[in-house]
LUMGU-975840 format. One line per 2 residues: number of its first residue (from 1); their letters; for each residue x, y, z of N, C-alpha, C. Coordinates in steps of 0.2 Angstrom, whole numbers, plus 5000, padded with zeros to 4 digits. Layout:
<pts>
NUM = A = X/Y/Z/X/Y/Z/X/Y/Z; ...;
</pts>
This chain:
<pts>
1 = XX = 4935/5272/5287/4931/5275/5292/4927/5271/5296; 4927/5272/5303/4923/5268/5308/4916/5268/5307;
3 = XX = 4912/5262/5306/4905/5263/5305/4902/5266/5311; 4904/5266/5318/4901/5269/5323/4901/5276/5323;
5 = XX = 4905/5279/5319/4905/5287/5318/4899/5289/5314; 4896/5284/5310/4891/5286/5306/4884/5285/5309;
7 = XX = 4883/5279/5312/4877/5277/5315/4876/5277/5322; 4882/5279/5326/4882/5279/5333/4880/5272/5336;
9 = XX = 4880/5267/5332/4879/5260/5334/4885/5256/5334; 4885/5251/5338/4891/5247/5338/4892/5243/5331;
11 = XX = 4898/5243/5329/4898/5239/5322/4898/5232/5323; 4895/5228/5318/4894/5221/5318/4895/5218/5311;
13 = XX = 4897/5213/5311/4898/5210/5304/4892/5209/5300; 4891/5210/5294/4885/5209/5290/4883/5202/5290;
15 = XX = 4888/5197/5289/4886/5190/5290/4890/5187/5296; 4886/5185/5301/4889/5184/5308/4894/5178/5308;
17 = XX = 4892/5173/5304/4897/5167/5304/4898/5165/5297; 4905/5165/5295/4907/5163/5288/4912/5158/5289;
19 = XX = 4911/5153/5285/4915/5147/5285/4918/5146/5278; 4925/5146/5278/4928/5146/5272/4931/5139/5271;
21 = XX = 4929/5136/5265/4931/5129/5263/4935/5129/5257; 4941/5126/5257/4945/5126/5250/4944/5120/5247;
23 = XX = 4941/5120/5241/4940/5114/5237/4946/5112/5234; 4947/5105/5234/4954/5103/5231/4953/5104/5223;
25 = XX = 4958/5107/5220/4958/5108/5213/4959/5102/5209; 4955/5101/5204/4956/5095/5200/4962/5094/5197;
27 = XX = 4965/5088/5196/4971/5087/5193/4970/5089/5185; 4974/5093/5183/4974/5095/5176/4977/5089/5172;
29 = XX = 4973/5087/5166/4976/5082/5162/4983/5083/5159; 4987/5078/5159/4994/5079/5157/4994/5079/5149;
31 = XX = 4996/5085/5146/4996/5085/5139/5002/5080/5136; 5000/5076/5131/5005/5072/5128/5010/5076/5124;
33 = XX = 5016/5073/5124/5021/5077/5120/5020/5074/5113; 5020/5079/5109/5020/5078/5101/5026/5080/5098;
35 = XX = 5029/5075/5095/5035/5077/5091/5034/5078/5084; 5034/5084/5082/5032/5086/5075/5037/5083/5070;
37 = XX = 5043/5081/5072/5047/5078/5067/5045/5071/5066; 5041/5068/5070/5039/5061/5069/5032/5061/5069;
39 = XX = 5028/5062/5064/5021/5062/5064/5018/5055/5065; 5013/5055/5069/5010/5048/5070/5004/5047/5066;
41 = XX = 5003/5050/5061/4997/5048/5056/5000/5048/5049; 4997/5044/5045/5000/5044/5038/4996/5049/5034;
43 = XX = 5000/5052/5029/4997/5056/5024/4992/5052/5020; 4987/5056/5017/4982/5052/5014/4984/5049/5007;
45 = XX = 4989/5052/5004/4992/5049/4998/4996/5043/5000; 5000/5043/5005/5004/5038/5007/4999/5032/5010;
47 = XX = 4994/5034/5013/4989/5029/5016/4986/5025/5010; 4984/5028/5005/4981/5025/4999/4986/5020/4996;
49 = XX = 4992/5022/4995/4997/5018/4991/4998/5012/4995; 4999/5013/5002/5000/5007/5006/4994/5002/5007;
51 = XX = 4988/5005/5007/4982/5001/5007/4981/4997/5001; 4983/4999/4995/4983/4995/4989/4988/4990/4989;
53 = XX = 4994/4992/4991/4999/4987/4992/4997/4981/4997; 4995/4982/5002/4993/4977/5007/4987/4973/5005;
55 = XX = 4982/4976/5001/4977/4973/4998/4979/4968/4993; 4984/4969/4989/4987/4965/4985/4991/4959/4989;
57 = XX = 4994/4961/4994/4997/4956/4998/4992/4951/5001; 4986/4954/5003/4981/4949/5006/4979/4944/5001;
59 = XX = 4978/4946/4995/4976/4941/4990/4981/4936/4988; 4987/4939/4988/4993/4934/4987/4993/4929/4993;
61 = XX = 4993/4931/4999/4993/4927/5005/4988/4922/5005; 4982/4924/5003/4976/4919/5003/4977/4914/4998;
63 = XX = 4980/4916/4992/4981/4911/4987/4987/4906/4989; 4992/4909/4993/4997/4904/4995/4995/4900/5000;
65 = XX = 4991/4902/5005/4988/4897/5010/4983/4892/5007; 4980/4894/5002/4975/4889/4999/4980/4883/4996;
67 = XX = 4985/4885/4993/4989/4880/4989/4993/4876/4994; 4996/4879/5000/5000/4875/5004/4996/4872/5010;
69 = XX = 4991/4874/5012/4987/4871/5017/4982/4866/5014; 4980/4867/5008/4975/4864/5004/4968/4864/5007;
71 = XX = 4967/4870/5009/4960/4872/5011/4959/4879/5008; 4953/4880/5006/4951/4886/5003/4952/4892/5008;
73 = XX = 4956/4897/5006/4958/4902/5011/4956/4909/5008; 4955/4914/5012/4954/4921/5010/4956/4925/5015;
75 = XX = 4960/4930/5013/4963/4935/5017/4961/4942/5015; 4959/4946/5020/4956/4953/5019/4960/4958/5023;
77 = XX = 4962/4964/5020/4965/4969/5024/4960/4974/5027; 4961/4975/5033/4956/4979/5037/4958/4986/5037;
79 = XX = 4964/4987/5039/4967/4994/5040/4974/4994/5039; 4976/5000/5038/4983/5002/5038/4984/5008/5042;
81 = XX = 4989/5008/5047/4990/5014/5051/4997/5015/5054; 4998/5020/5056/5005/5022/5059/5005/5022/5067;
83 = XX = 5009/5017/5070/5009/5017/5077/5016/5016/5079; 5017/5018/5086/5024/5017/5089/5024/5009/5090;
85 = XX = 5030/5006/5091/5030/4999/5092/5027/4998/5099; 5028/5002/5104/5025/5001/5110/5017/5001/5110;
87 = XX = 5014/5005/5106/5007/5005/5105/5005/4998/5101; 5009/4996/5096/5007/4990/5093/5008/4984/5097;
89 = XX = 5013/4983/5101/5014/4978/5105/5008/4977/5111; 5006/4983/5113/5001/4983/5118/4994/4981/5116;
91 = XX = 4993/4982/5109/4987/4980/5106/4986/4972/5105; 4992/4968/5106/4992/4961/5104/4991/4957/5110;
93 = XX = 4988/4951/5109/4987/4946/5115/4994/4945/5118; 4994/4943/5124/5000/4942/5128/5003/4936/5125;
95 = XX = 5000/4930/5123/5003/4924/5120/5000/4924/5112; 5005/4924/5108/5003/4924/5101/5010/4923/5097;
97 = XX = 5009/4921/5091/5015/4920/5087/5017/4926/5083; 5023/4928/5085/5026/4934/5082/5033/4932/5078;
99 = XX = 5032/4932/5071/5038/4931/5067/5042/4937/5066; 5048/4937/5069/5052/4943/5068/5056/4942/5062;
101 = XX = 5056/4948/5058/5060/4947/5051/5065/4953/5051; 5071/4951/5048/5076/4956/5048/5076/4959/5041;
103 = XX = 5077/4966/5041/5078/4970/5035/5085/4972/5035; 5088/4971/5029/5095/4973/5028/5096/4981/5029;
105 = XX = 5101/4982/5033/5103/4989/5034/5098/4993/5038; 5094/4989/5042/5088/4992/5046/5088/4989/5053;
107 = XX = 5089/4993/5058/5089/4990/5065/5083/4987/5067; 5077/4991/5066/5071/4988/5069/5069/4982/5064;
109 = XX = 5065/4978/5067/5063/4972/5063/5056/4972/5061; 5054/4969/5056/5047/4968/5054/5044/4962/5058;
111 = XX = 5037/4963/5058/5033/4957/5062/5028/4955/5058; 5027/4948/5058/5020/4945/5056/5017/4942/5062;
113 = XX = 5012/4944/5064/5009/4941/5070/5002/4938/5068; 5001/4932/5071/4995/4928/5071/4994/4923/5077;
115 = XX = 4988/4921/5078/4987/4917/5084/4991/4910/5083; 4994/4907/5088/4997/4900/5087/4991/4895/5086;
117 = XX = 4985/4896/5088/4980/4892/5087/4978/4891/5080; 4978/4897/5076/4977/4897/5069/4983/4893/5065;
119 = XX = 4989/4895/5067/4995/4891/5064/4995/4884/5065; 4993/4882/5071/4992/4874/5072/4987/4871/5068;
121 = XX = 4982/4875/5067/4976/4872/5062/4979/4871/5055; 4983/4876/5053/4986/4876/5046/4990/4869/5046;
123 = XX = 4995/4869/5051/4999/4863/5051/4995/4856/5051; 4990/4856/5055/4986/4850/5055/4983/4848/5048;
125 = XX = 4981/4853/5045/4978/4852/5038/4984/4850/5033; 4990/4853/5034/4995/4852/5029/4997/4844/5030;
127 = XX = 4997/4842/5036/4999/4835/5037/4993/4830/5036; 4988/4832/5033/4982/4827/5032/4976/4827/5036;
129 = XX = 4976/4832/5042/4971/4832/5046/4965/4836/5044; 4960/4837/5048/4954/4841/5046/4955/4848/5048;
131 = XX = 4961/4850/5050/4962/4858/5052/4958/4860/5058; 4957/4855/5062/4953/4857/5069/4958/4861/5073;
133 = XX = 4956/4867/5075/4960/4871/5080/4961/4868/5087; 4966/4869/5090/4968/4867/5097/4964/4871/5102;
135 = XX = 4964/4869/5108/4960/4872/5113/4963/4878/5116; 4970/4878/5116/4973/4884/5119/4980/4886/5115;
137 = XX = 4982/4892/5116/4989/4894/5113/4994/4890/5116; 4999/4888/5112/5005/4885/5114/5011/4886/5109;
139 = XX = 5017/4885/5111/5022/4885/5107/5023/4880/5102; 5026/4881/5096/5027/4876/5091/5032/4870/5093;
141 = XX = 5031/4864/5091/5036/4859/5091/5041/4860/5085; 5046/4856/5085/5051/4857/5080/5048/4856/5073;
143 = XX = 5044/4851/5072/5041/4850/5065/5037/4856/5064; 5032/4858/5068/5028/4863/5067/5031/4870/5066;
145 = XX = 5037/4871/5069/5041/4877/5068/5043/4877/5061; 5046/4872/5059/5049/4871/5052/5043/4873/5047;
147 = XX = 5037/4870/5048/5032/4871/5043/5029/4878/5043; 5029/4881/5049/5026/4888/5049/5032/4892/5046;
149 = XX = 5038/4891/5048/5043/4895/5045/5043/4895/5037; 5042/4889/5034/5041/4889/5027/5035/4893/5024;
151 = XX = 5030/4893/5028/5024/4897/5026/5026/4904/5026; 5030/4906/5031/5032/4913/5032/5037/4915/5027;
153 = XX = 5041/4911/5025/5046/4912/5019/5042/4914/5013; 5036/4910/5011/5032/4911/5006/5028/4918/5006;
155 = XX = 5026/4919/5013/5022/4925/5014/5027/4931/5013; 5033/4931/5014/5038/4936/5013/5039/4938/5006;
157 = XX = 5039/4932/5002/5040/4933/4995/5034/4937/4992; 5028/4935/4995/5022/4939/4992/5022/4946/4995;
159 = XX = 5024/4947/5001/5025/4954/5003/5030/4958/4999; 5035/4955/4997/5040/4959/4993/5037/4961/4986;
161 = XX = 5033/4956/4983/5030/4957/4977/5025/4962/4977; 5021/4962/4983/5015/4967/4983/5018/4974/4985;
163 = XX = 5023/4975/4989/5025/4981/4990/5030/4984/4985; 5033/4980/4981/5037/4982/4975/5042/4987/4977;
165 = XX = 5042/4993/4973/5047/4998/4975/5047/5001/4981; 5041/5000/4985/5041/5003/4992/5046/5000/4997;
167 = XX = 5047/4993/4996/5051/4990/5000/5057/4988/4997; 5063/4992/4998/5069/4990/4994/5074/4985/4998;
169 = XX = 5073/4985/5004/5078/4981/5008/5076/4974/5008; 5080/4969/5007/5079/4962/5007/5076/4960/5014;
171 = XX = 5071/4956/5015/5068/4954/5021/5068/4946/5022; 5070/4944/5028/5070/4937/5029/5068/4935/5036;
173 = XX = 5066/4929/5037/5063/4927/5044/5069/4926/5048; 5069/4929/5054/5074/4929/5059/5072/4924/5065;
175 = XX = 5067/4925/5068/5065/4920/5073/5057/4921/5074; 5055/4916/5078/5048/4916/5080/5047/4916/5088;
177 = XX = 5044/4922/5090/5043/4923/5097/5035/4921/5099; 5034/4920/5106/5027/4919/5108/5024/4923/5113;
179 = XX = 5028/4928/5115/5026/4933/5120/5027/4940/5117; 5021/4943/5116/5021/4950/5113/5024/4955/5117;
181 = XX = 5025/4954/5124/5028/4959/5128/5035/4959/5128; 5038/4953/5127/5045/4951/5128/5048/4951/5121;
183 = XX = 5045/4951/5115/5048/4951/5109/5049/4958/5107; 5055/4960/5108/5057/4967/5106/5060/4968/5099;
185 = XX = 5055/4969/5095/5057/4969/5088/5060/4976/5086; 5058/4981/5090/5060/4988/5089/5060/4992/5095;
187 = XX = 5063/4998/5095/5062/5002/5101/5055/5004/5102; 5053/5006/5109/5046/5007/5110/5044/5013/5106;
189 = XX = 5048/5018/5105/5046/5024/5101/5046/5023/5094; 5049/5018/5091/5050/5017/5084/5043/5017/5080;
191 = XX = 5042/5021/5075/5036/5021/5071/5036/5015/5067; 5030/5012/5067/5029/5006/5063/5022/5007/5059;
193 = XX = 5023/5004/5052/5017/5004/5048/5013/4997/5049; 5007/4998/5052/5004/4992/5054/4998/4990/5050;
195 = XX = 4997/4984/5047/4992/4982/5043/4988/4977/5047; 4981/4977/5047/4978/4972/5050/4974/4968/5045;
197 = XX = 4973/4961/5046/4971/4956/5042/4966/4952/5045; 4961/4949/5041/4956/4944/5043/4958/4938/5039;
199 = XX = 4960/4932/5042/4962/4926/5039/4956/4921/5040; 4953/4919/5034/4948/4914/5034/4951/4908/5030;
201 = XX = 4953/4903/5034/4956/4897/5032/4951/4891/5033; 4947/4889/5028/4942/4884/5029/4936/4887/5033;
203 = XX = 4934/4884/5038/4929/4887/5043/4932/4891/5049; 4939/4891/5049/4942/4895/5055/4944/4902/5053;
205 = XX = 4942/4907/5057/4944/4914/5056/4948/4916/5061; 4953/4920/5059/4958/4923/5064/4960/4930/5062;
207 = XX = 4963/4933/5067/4966/4940/5065/4973/4940/5065; 4976/4944/5060/4983/4944/5060/4985/4951/5058;
209 = XX = 4992/4953/5060/4994/4959/5058/5001/4959/5055; 5003/4964/5051/5010/4964/5049/5012/4971/5050;
211 = XX = 5018/4972/5054/5021/4978/5056/5028/4979/5052; 5029/4984/5049/5035/4986/5046/5038/4992/5048;
213 = XX = 5044/4993/5049/5047/4999/5051/5046/5005/5046; 5043/5010/5049/5041/5016/5044/5048/5019/5041;
215 = XX = 5053/5018/5044/5059/5021/5041/5061/5017/5035; 5059/5011/5034/5060/5007/5028/5056/5008/5022;
217 = XX = 5050/5011/5024/5045/5012/5018/5044/5019/5016; 5043/5024/5021/5042/5031/5020/5046/5034/5015;
219 = XX = 5053/5033/5015/5057/5037/5010/5055/5035/5003; 5053/5029/5002/5051/5028/4995/5044/5030/4993;
221 = XX = 5040/5033/4997/5033/5035/4996/5034/5042/4993; 5039/5046/4994/5040/5053/4992/5037/5058/4996;
223 = XX = 5037/5064/4993/5034/5070/4997/5026/5070/4996; 5023/5072/5001/5016/5073/5001/5014/5080/4998;
225 = XX = 5010/5080/4993/5008/5086/4990/5014/5090/4987; 5018/5087/4983/5023/5091/4980/5021/5097/4976;
227 = XX = 5025/5102/4976/5023/5108/4972/5029/5109/4967; 5027/5112/4961/5031/5114/4956/5030/5121/4954;
229 = XX = 5036/5124/4952/5035/5131/4950/5032/5131/4943; 5028/5137/4942/5024/5138/4936/5028/5141/4931;
231 = XX = 5034/5143/4933/5038/5147/4928/5040/5143/4922; 5041/5137/4922/5043/5133/4917/5037/5128/4915;
233 = XX = 5031/5130/4916/5025/5126/4915/5025/5124/4907; 5026/5128/4903/5026/5126/4896/5031/5121/4894;
235 = XX = 5037/5121/4897/5043/5116/4896/5041/5110/4898; 5037/5110/4904/5035/5103/4907/5030/5100/4903;
237 = XX = 5025/5104/4901/5020/5101/4896/5023/5099/4890; 5027/5102/4887/5030/5100/4881/5034/5093/4882;
239 = XX = 5038/5093/4888/5042/5087/4889/5037/5081/4890; 5031/5082/4893/5026/5077/4895/5023/5075/4888;
241 = XX = 5021/5079/4884/5018/5078/4877/5023/5074/4873; 5029/5075/4873/5034/5072/4869/5035/5065/4871;
243 = XX = 5033/5063/4877/5034/5056/4879/5027/5052/4878; 5022/5055/4876/5015/5052/4875/5016/5047/4869;
245 = XX = 5014/5041/4869/5015/5037/4863/5008/5038/4858; 5010/5039/4852/5004/5040/4847/5005/5035/4841;
247 = XX = 4999/5033/4838/4999/5028/4833/5000/5032/4826; 5005/5029/4822/5006/5032/4815/5004/5027/4810;
249 = XX = 5002/5029/4804/5000/5025/4799/5002/5027/4792; 5003/5023/4788/5004/5024/4781/4997/5024/4777;
251 = XX = 4996/5029/4773/4990/5030/4770/4990/5031/4762; 4986/5028/4758/4986/5029/4751/4981/5035/4750;
253 = XX = 4981/5037/4744/4976/5042/4742/4969/5039/4742; 4964/5042/4745/4958/5039/4746/4954/5038/4739;
255 = XX = 4950/5033/4738/4946/5033/4732/4938/5033/4734; 4934/5037/4730/4927/5037/4732/4923/5032/4728;
257 = XX = 4920/5028/4732/4916/5023/4729/4908/5023/4731; 4904/5020/4728/4897/5020/4730/4896/5014/4735;
259 = XX = 4891/5015/4739/4890/5010/4744/4888/5003/4741; 4885/5003/4735/4883/4997/4732/4890/4993/4730;
261 = XX = 4895/4997/4729/4901/4993/4727/4904/4990/4733; 4904/4994/4739/4907/4991/4745/4903/4985/4748;
263 = XX = 4896/4985/4747/4892/4980/4749/4893/4974/4745; 4895/4975/4738/4896/4969/4734/4903/4967/4733;
265 = XX = 4907/4969/4737/4914/4967/4737/4915/4959/4738; 4919/4956/4734/4920/4949/4735/4927/4947/4734;
267 = XX = 4929/4941/4736/4936/4939/4736/4938/4939/4728; 4944/4942/4727/4946/4943/4720/4944/4949/4716;
269 = XX = 4940/4953/4719/4938/4959/4716/4944/4964/4716; 4945/4968/4710/4950/4973/4710/4947/4980/4711;
271 = XX = 4950/4983/4716/4947/4990/4717/4953/4995/4716; 4952/4999/4710/4957/5004/4708/4958/5009/4713;
273 = XX = 4964/5011/4714/4965/5017/4719/4968/5023/4715; 4967/5029/4716/4970/5034/4713/4977/5036/4715;
275 = XX = 4980/5032/4718/4987/5034/4721/4992/5032/4716; 4996/5036/4713/5001/5035/4708/5006/5030/4711;
277 = XX = 5009/5026/4706/5014/5021/4708/5021/5025/4711; 5022/5030/4708/5028/5034/4710/5028/5039/4716;
279 = XX = 5022/5039/4718/5020/5044/4724/5022/5041/4730; 5025/5044/4735/5026/5041/4742/5019/5040/4745;
281 = XX = 5019/5036/4751/5013/5036/4755/5013/5042/4760; 5007/5043/4762/5006/5048/4767/5007/5045/4774;
283 = XX = 5011/5048/4778/5012/5046/4785/5008/5050/4789; 5003/5047/4793/4998/5051/4796/4998/5049/4804;
285 = XX = 4996/5054/4808/4995/5054/4815/4989/5057/4817; 4984/5052/4819/4977/5055/4821/4974/5057/4815;
287 = XX = 4975/5054/4809/4972/5057/4803/4975/5063/4800; 4980/5066/4803/4983/5071/4800/4990/5069/4797;
289 = XX = 4991/5072/4790/4997/5070/4787/5003/5074/4790; 5008/5071/4792/5014/5074/4795/5020/5073/4790;
291 = XX = 5020/5068/4786/5026/5067/4782/5024/5062/4776; 5029/5062/4771/5028/5057/4766/5034/5052/4767;
293 = XX = 5032/5045/4765/5037/5040/4766/5036/5035/4760; 5042/5032/4759/5042/5026/4754/5042/5020/4758;
295 = XX = 5039/5015/4754/5039/5008/4758/5045/5005/4758; 5047/5002/4763/5053/4998/4764/5053/4992/4768;
297 = XX = 5058/4989/4771/5058/4984/4775/5063/4984/4781; 5062/4981/4786/5067/4981/4792/5067/4973/4794;
299 = XX = 5072/4970/4792/5072/4963/4793/5066/4959/4790; 5062/4956/4794/5056/4952/4791/5050/4956/4791;
301 = XX = 5050/4962/4793/5045/4967/4794/5045/4973/4789; 5039/4975/4787/5039/4981/4783/5041/4987/4787;
303 = XX = 5043/4992/4783/5045/4998/4786/5044/5004/4781; 5045/5010/4783/5044/5016/4779/5050/5020/4780;
305 = XX = 5052/5023/4774/5058/5028/4774/5055/5035/4773; 5056/5039/4777/5054/5046/4777/5057/5050/4771;
307 = XX = 5053/5052/4767/5055/5056/4761/5055/5064/4762; 5050/5066/4765/5050/5073/4767/5045/5074/4772;
309 = XX = 5045/5080/4776/5040/5081/4781/5036/5087/4779; 5030/5088/4783/5026/5093/4782/5028/5099/4786;
311 = X = 5027/5105/4784/5029/5111/4788/5024/5112/4793;
</pts>
């Protein structure tokens, strides 16, 4: 309806001047793609097992450095986490020592990373010097390369020992690279289990990392939070109890004596027991008689022959 028909006045806009401005819409943050088939965090049970293994490796590595470098050394494990190889490589200095290690039947390679400055101070001490660090990162000479490689061979022995059944594939040193961006140990999206360490060799402190392909370790860690049916719970308990070791003992019939007799016992005293000569011994478990047995022998050791069992 026309406003003039109601008021007999010419119509006019309520707001005489309106200016419309269109504000630019903020760019929405791009949501990262998450592959649920390849989780990027370790389960708590797996993380704890790996932490214990790498803590053992840290102690072994520190002992090995002390023996080889002849300087008191200590290695501590700081963290264990799951990262893609791209994330791991991006976290490293551009110039650093990266020992690439081959795993049998596994395409991705393992990595032991540490500053070349630290390694050169180790070599200096091994050759009789004071272990004074150099001023800048540089590549190794042929002799330095051979000595560092020997240290890494020993470190891999410690790593295999520490991981035990978690690492089944044999692992060997393949090469030493010096550029973290060019050393392609694995595909960028490959998941790696990364452990960080603090190395204290004498008065020198350095950071080091060990990265292992997750595909080489996770299958041995088993399922997280495995569940079992309760339908055969009794059978499972019985099977477990049947494997628990218990102590067994042969016992004579006990004799009642006065405390004064016990306190007055001396070498050569004869203490009569009420156990008849023809009666078998009592075979006991936890103080409870479970069978009767006669005394016998097995080779050079005593043994017992079961005569009858208790119901």
